[in-house]
N, C-alpha and C positions, 0 to 999 in steps of 0.2 A: 407628487414623482418627480424622479429627476429628470432633470431639464433633457438630456441626450435621452431618452423617453418616451418624452411626452410626445401628442398631435402637434404639429404644425399648423401657424397658421391658414389661414384658405386661401388661395392665390384668386385672383379675378377671372370669372368663366371666359373662357380661349375664346378669342372669334375667330370660329370658324364653321367651315361649313359642315351641316348635322354630320354628312360620309365621314368627312377629317375626324371629328370628333368621336364616329362609332369605328373609326380602325387606328383612333390608341388608344379607347379603351380596349380593344379587344386585342392587341400587342401587349400592353400590362395588365389585363386579366389570365395571360396564359401564361404570364412569369406566375399574377400571386397564386393561381392553381396549380402550377407545379415545384415551386418551394413551397405551397401549404403540404401538398399530397407527400412528397419526400420530405419534408421536415417530419412531419408529422411521424411515418413510418418512423423514422431514426428515435425521436423518443419515445419508442416501443421495443428498439430494440436496442435500448438500454437498461431501459425497467425490468426487460422479458432475462439479464442475463442474469441475477439470481434466482430465477424458479427454475433457466436451465442448471443450474451449479450446485442446486440443491444436494443431491444424495454425494455426487464426491466429494464435499465438504463433510457429510454427513462421516462419510465414511476418511475421510482423514481425521478428523475430528476436531475439523475446526472447530464446529459449533452444535451444540443438541441442538434433537426437535423443538425444544421450549423455546431455546437462543435462535430458531430460525425463526420461528411465531413473533416473538418480541423486535426482531428487525424488518420483519412482516409490515408487522403492524404502525410501529411510528414511520414505515416510509408514508403511508396510507392515511397518519395521523397529520403528519406536515404538509402530505397531499391535499385531504381535506381541509383544512387552513386554509394553502393557497391558494388551490380554485376559490373559494369563495371570493375570501382578498383578492385574488391578481383578476378575477371572474370581472368584479369591479372596475379595478384600474382598469382594467383593457380597452373598456371606452370610451378610457383618453388617451390611451397610447399611439404610440408610431408603434405599430405592429410587426412589421418587417422589424426595428430592435428591438423591441421584447423578447420578440419569439427567440430570435438569431444568438443573443445574446444564455435565455437560460437556457438553451441546449446544448453551447460549449460547457456551460456552468457542468450542468448535468452531464453530462462526456469528461470529465476532467475528475466529478466525485467519482464516478465506474472506473476509472485509471489505477487511481488510488486504491477502490475495494479488493482489485487483481493485487497491490502491493499490500497488502493487512493483512492477518492474523488475530488480533488480538476483538476479541466482543465484542466492546464497552467500544472501541475505533469504526467496526465494520455499521452498529446502527448509528451511528453521529452522523458520518458519512453519508446513510442508506438514507437516514434523516434527512439532510442536504438534502440528496441525490431528488427526494420527493418533493423537496420546497419548489427546487428548479422547475421537475418534471411539469410542477402542474399549470406552469408559464404555456403546455401544449394546446389545451384545449378548447377554452373559451375563447383567447383571441385569431386564432384560426377562426372563430363560428362572428365573431364580429368582423373578420377582417372578410367572412362569404358572404356579408348584411352585408358591409358595406362597398364592396367589388360589382357581385353579381344583381341583376330582376328579382322579381317573383318569379319569374315562368322558365329563369337558371340556377333559379339555386336548389330543386328538389334535385337536378341531376349531378349538380358540383356538390353540396353536401353531403348526398349520396358513395359521391368516390371518395370525396375526404375520408370520407366516415371510414370506409372503408381502407383503406394505407392503411390502418392501426393492424391490420388482417395482413398486408402486406411484410411488417416489422414484424411482428411475430409468427409470421411461417420463415422469415432470415432467422430470426433466431431459435427455433425450436432446429432448421435446417444445420446452417453453417456454424451459430452457434455452439449448440452441441456437436458438431465434429470437432472443432478447434476442442472442445473442454473432453472430450475423448481420445483425443489422439497429445495435446501437450496440457494436457490440465487445470483443474480452474480459476487458477487465478490468469490463466491466457483470455478465456473466457468474456471475464472483463475487461482485459486491454482493450483486445482487440474489437469491442463491441461499444469501447469508450473514445475509441482513435476510429474510423469508421465514422463517429456521431457529430464525433470534433469536424471532420472533411465536413457532412452534411449542413450543422452551424451557421462554418463558409460563403453556403451556398445559400444557403438559408440569406444570409445577410446580401445577398445582390441581387437575390430573385424578388422579394418581399416587400411591399411598399404602403409607405404612409394611406390617409383616405383617397379616395379620389379627388375630393376639393381643394387639398394641398396640392394638385399638380394640374389645377384652376381646370378641373372638370367637370360636370353636375351633374348631379346623380344617378345613379345608371337608371332609373327606370325615364329617369327624362333623357336621358341617351339614346336608348334603346325605344322610345314613342310610347310606353308606359304610363298609366296613372302613378301620381308624384307621392313618395311615403312620406317626405316630412314637411310637414304642413305649419311646424309651426321654427323659429329658428334655435337652431342645434348651440346650446352655450354648457359652461359646467352645472348652473343653475339647473336647467332643462335634464340635463343628463340624473342629476341626485334625486331631480321631482319624478322622475319613470321609472329610476332604481328605486325607492320609499315606495312604488306603489302598485312592483310586481311583489314584493314583497307580504302586503298584505292581502294578496288573490288563493286564496283554496285552493283552487285549480294546479295551483302554481306548486303547495303545498305539498299539495295528490300526490302529481305527478313527479316529484319529488323524489317521495317515501315509496313510488313502483321503483323508482330505477334501484333508491338503498336496494333492495330485496330482488332487484336483480342486477346488479352488482354483486350482492352476498354471490348468487353462484356463480354470476362472470370468472369472478374471483378465484371463486373455491378453483372451477378449473383451470384455470391457469395459472394458478400459483401451487396449485396440488397434482397434478393432473400426471403430469410427468413421473411421480411420484405415488400414487395412485395406479400405472401401470406397470410399471417393477416391481411391485411389493405384491399388489391382489391378481395380476393377470402375468407375473415372469417375463416382465420385458426387458433387454438391457437397453441404458441409457440411449445409444441410436436406433436403435428398433423405437423407442418411447420418442424419441423426438421425431421420430420420420414420421409414427401415427401421429401427432401432434399436430402436423404440418396440417392435414386435410382441417383439421381445426380451424383458423383461419385463413386460407386458402374460402372455406366458402364460406364464413364471416366474409368477407370480401363480396362473394357472387350474394351473399343476405343481403350487405350491407349496398350494396349500385343497385339489386331489382327492388330496396325500400323504397326508393324516392318512385322510380318507375311504374311500380305496380300502386303507389297511393294514388301518382299525378292522375299515371295513365285511366286505371281500371275505375279506380273510387272515388275519379274527380278531385283528389287531395283530400280527402278526407282517410285521417293516419292511423284511426280507432279501429276498422277494422282489420287492417296488414296487423296490425296492434296483436287483440285475437288471434293469429293467424299463426304467428313468429312466437307467438307464447306458447300457442297449443303444442307447438316443435318442438321448443325447451325442453317441454313434461317428457313429453315422448321419447325424446332423448334419449334425455336423463334415467328415464327407468329402461330402454332398450342397453343404455351402460351398463347398467349398476344390477340391474338380472334376467338382462335378455341373455341366449345360450355363448358360452365361452368358444370364441371365435374370435379371432383377427379380422376375420373379414364385418362379424358383427362390433366391434372396436369400434372400425375406419368407418361403420357406417351411422352409430351413435353420435362418433366424435362429429363429422359432418351435419348429422345432423340438429345438432347439440350449436357447433359454427355456424348453421346458418344462420340456425335462428338470433342467434344473441348479435349476429353482424345486423339483422334487420332491429332487433329489441335499441339498441347503442343508438340507435337512430333518430327514432323518433323517441323511447322515451330521454333519452341522456339530453336534448336537445330539440328536436328538429319539432314537433308537439307544441311543446310551451314558446319556442318564439317565434310560431305561428301565431299563437293567438297572444303574445304579449308585443307591447310596441316596441318599433327600432331600436330605439335610441338606448333600450337597457337588455341587448342580445346578450349582450358578457354577466352585465350582471344575474339574470335568467340560468347562467350557463354558472355561473361561478356557483348561485345556491344550489340548486340541482347537485355539481359535484360536489359540495359541503357534504349534504347528505347521505352521496354517495359511494363518497370514500370516509364519513366514519362508518357509514355499515361494511367497506371493502377492509377499514381497519378491524371492526370487531370481529368480521368471519374474519382473517387469521390468526385470530387468541383462542378464536370459541374449537375452532377445526383441529387446530393445533393440543387443544386438550380432549379432542374428542377421537383423534386418535391414539388409538393404542399400539403402545411398545411393547416387542417381551425379547429375551435376548432366548436364543435356539441355534450350539454348536459354537457360541462366540459369535454369533453375525442377530446383530440387531433388524428384527422383522418388523413392518409394524401394520396396523390392521385400522379397512376408512368404514367398516362394519356400520357404526353411530354417524360419523360423519355424513356418507352420503345422505342421510336423511334428515341432515339437516340445511345443506345443500340444494334437496328436492323439493322443500317448505319451505323455501325461501321463494324460488322458481314458481310455485303454486300462489304463495302472499302477492308477488309482484303483477301477476296478472287479474289477481281480482282487484288489485288497488287501481290498476289501468283503466279498466272498464268504466270504476265511477266516475272517468271527464270526461263520457264516450258521449252526453250531450254540449260540453261547454261551445259557446260560440266566438268568435277571435274578439279584440279589446279596440274597442274604430277609436275609445279619444278618455282620455283621464286627468 
């Protein structure tokens, strides 16, 4: 890594009263928490801009449906590879610098998307954006595990996980409104400028590891059992990272998450177009209808940690089962329920709620709880690699399964085949998630 992005050397632990140390910790924890929530939400504002602009770009003849599939797939391919590599790098990184610079570069790519019409350039820009976007998730998780104790982590992780739904909600309402009134270019440029401002705030609020400020690990500072049994150095981190790659439980969770991400990104990428074509919504109506999806997702994500910690004694598997069933039921209601906007709203709310919780569990918390703390970034990176390869393949398969026909000079799209693919992925995800029901936490490696 470039020296600028590397974590700094540890400082001697400050000689201060325990209450003074905890007071300093709380101040930094709030800064880290707010920086992660705001920053991660804006990562999603950037990436969702294409999904909002799809139909206007199709109507304007800027791209074809197949080209949209390629653009989306290019994003997810670079995102998947980036999630893996940047996840491993985040275990060594100064998270504040790593994430804020990545969001800034992602914002610049998005602004240029609004200034481009050449298909090849759109593919290249969105692929680059995928790489920069990949720095969002794993470093956030690393920072949470660095700055918060085991007893604090469940709630913090859930709220952070829900922040992506805030970003999606902003996109479905504000970006959709901007696109409707000012055109698809303004949607990209507006999202890019807003995220660039957020990147500056992230740089000012996010922190390096506590030890680089002369603080002990959080568990020690708050009177919990120490988590770091060995001296943490690059050699020890590499050992832990290689260890997690050999664990079948990590592979099974990654496979379950990959299938869940297939259905998740099918909804995020195609649901607005689906509502317009299958249900007769306008773009603004579809955007407002989809706003129920991230709002419910935010609630589902927040409740995921509370439910698993308080009701099931930190057991992540029981709520995963319940959320998985809710996702399947919501999709069936959406695709085959009575034709009414109220039914659509209920279905999108249920799907969003379920996906919000499933992302918390399958995309990180379950595996990170089971594996060594020193390899949290690697765990997130590996699961992210599998998940976004699946999301990339989903873009191509969905585009191929969506039938198009021209009637009276207007192109219409039929999702009859694609919806079976999306539902099947949700069912398979739940089956795979149940295979790790009895997995135990690794206490040594």
